[in-house]
Structure formats: C-alpha cells, structure tokens
C-alpha positions as a Markdown table, in Angstrom:
| # | Residue | x | y | z |
|---|---|---|---|---|
| 1 | Unk | 0.0 | 0.0 | 0.0 |
| 2 | Unk | 2.9 | 2.4 | 0.6 |
| 3 | Unk | 4.1 | 2.4 | -3.0 |
| 4 | Unk | 0.5 | 2.9 | -4.2 |
| 5 | Unk | 0.0 | 5.8 | -1.8 |
| 6 | Unk | 3.2 | 7.5 | -2.8 |
| 7 | Unk | 2.2 | 7.2 | -6.5 |
| 8 | Unk | -1.2 | 8.7 | -5.7 |
| 9 | Unk | 0.4 | 11.6 | -3.9 |
| 10 | Unk | 2.8 | 12.2 | -6.7 |
| 11 | Unk | 0.1 | 12.4 | -9.3 |
| 12 | Unk | -2.0 | 14.6 | -7.1 |
| 13 | Unk | 0.9 | 17.1 | -6.6 |
| 14 | Unk | 1.6 | 17.1 | -10.4 |
| 15 | Unk | -2.0 | 18.2 | -10.9 |
| 16 | Unk | -1.9 | 20.8 | -8.0 |
| 17 | Unk | -4.4 | 18.7 | -5.9 |
| 18 | Unk | -3.8 | 19.3 | -2.2 |
| 19 | Unk | -2.7 | 16.2 | -0.2 |
| 20 | Unk | -3.8 | 15.6 | 3.3 |
| 21 | Unk | -1.7 | 13.1 | 5.2 |
| 22 | Unk | -2.8 | 11.3 | 8.3 |
| 23 | Unk | -0.8 | 8.0 | 8.2 |
| 24 | Unk | -2.3 | 6.5 | 11.4 |
| 25 | Unk | -5.8 | 7.1 | 10.1 |
| 26 | Unk | -5.1 | 5.9 | 6.6 |
| 27 | Unk | -3.4 | 2.7 | 7.9 |
| 28 | Unk | -6.3 | 2.0 | 10.3 |
| 29 | Unk | -8.9 | 2.5 | 7.5 |
| 30 | Unk | -6.9 | 0.4 | 5.1 |
| 31 | Unk | -6.9 | -2.4 | 7.7 |
| 32 | Unk | -10.5 | -2.1 | 8.9 |
| 33 | Unk | -12.6 | -0.8 | 6.0 |
| 34 | Unk | -13.3 | -2.4 | 2.6 |
| 35 | Unk | -14.3 | -0.3 | -0.5 |
| 36 | Unk | -18.0 | 0.8 | -0.2 |
| 37 | Unk | -18.2 | -0.2 | 3.5 |
| 38 | Unk | -19.3 | 2.2 | 6.2 |
| 39 | Unk | -16.6 | 3.8 | 8.3 |
| 40 | Unk | -16.7 | 2.5 | 11.9 |
| 41 | Unk | -18.3 | 4.9 | 14.3 |
| 42 | Unk | -15.1 | 5.2 | 16.4 |
| 43 | Unk | -13.3 | 6.7 | 13.3 |
| 44 | Unk | -16.0 | 9.4 | 12.6 |
| 45 | Unk | -14.3 | 12.1 | 14.6 |
| 46 | Unk | -10.9 | 11.6 | 12.8 |
| 47 | Unk | -12.6 | 11.4 | 9.4 |
| 48 | Unk | -14.7 | 14.5 | 10.1 |
| 49 | Unk | -11.5 | 16.4 | 11.0 |
| 50 | Unk | -9.9 | 15.5 | 7.7 |
| 51 | Unk | -13.1 | 16.4 | 5.8 |
| 52 | Unk | -13.4 | 19.8 | 7.7 |
| 53 | Unk | -9.8 | 20.6 | 6.7 |
| 54 | Unk | -10.6 | 19.8 | 3.0 |
| 55 | Unk | -13.7 | 22.0 | 3.1 |
| 56 | Unk | -11.7 | 24.8 | 4.6 |
| 57 | Unk | -9.1 | 24.4 | 1.8 |
| 58 | Unk | -11.8 | 24.7 | -0.8 |
| 59 | Unk | -13.3 | 27.8 | 1.0 |
| 60 | Unk | -16.6 | 26.2 | 1.9 |
| 61 | Unk | -18.5 | 26.8 | 5.1 |
| 62 | Unk | -19.2 | 23.8 | 7.3 |
C-alpha cells in the first residue's frame, strides 16, 4: 500500500491537488474498511477532522 499511496500523492501534486496526510488514520482505515463499506463509528471524529480541513481548503463553510 505504501508504494501505491506514494504514486497517488505524486500524481495529485503534479495536478496541484492538495494532499492531506494522516498516516495512522489511513493505515487503520486500510486495515478495517473495505471499499464501499461504512466507516466504523469510532473513526467518525478523525474522518470528520480531515473532511473539515478539506472543506476549509476549498473555501466552503461547514
């Protein structure tokens, strides 16, 4: 997963897409959550913090 993540970040930066890194959260989600599955409730706060940061980057109000 590390090589794939690095490639994703590289392509994002090439296209001026901001990259948010939270390695502990990413690793935990990779381990616990399959594609199209619901995020476990105990991760809601951490995911909400990342989403709030992204919304602020885009200039949107929460």
